[in-house]
C-alpha positions, 0 to 999 in steps of 0.5 A: 457456490464456494467452489465456483468462487475458489475456481474464479479466484485461482483463474484470476491469479493464473491470468495475472501470473501468465500476463506478468510472465509474458511481460517478462519474456517480452522485455529481456533486452538490456536497458541502461538507467543513467544516474547522476555523476555519470553512474549507470545501471545496465539490466534487463528491461523487465528488472528496470520496470519492476524495480521502478514499480517496487520503489514507487510502492515503497515511496507510497507506503512511506508517504502514508506512514505519518497519516497512519501514526496520526490515526493510531494516536486518535484511536488510542486517545478515543479509547482512553477517553471512553474508558474514563468515567463519564461525566454525571452532567452529560449523558452523550459522548462528544464526537471525536473529529476524524483525524484526516479532516474528512 
């Protein structure tokens, strides 16, 4: 069973690699990206598309960073309150609200 899963995983990786390789071979024409103030960038089309994808990934990760920090603070606060001595009057812990409002 492990061998079949390993083979399936590598087959999927090879298919993705060859698809991206064919994409790169088919998009070698030069394209021009025009920026502000008359600046421009000439590069093969595949580099333009892949750099736009990479910039999108970076923007997406940077957009998620504040939520990650918020979640880490909530987890740290939960761990601090759970390590404190429990109250003698309450036998149940109060639920901590989910930091994302869900």
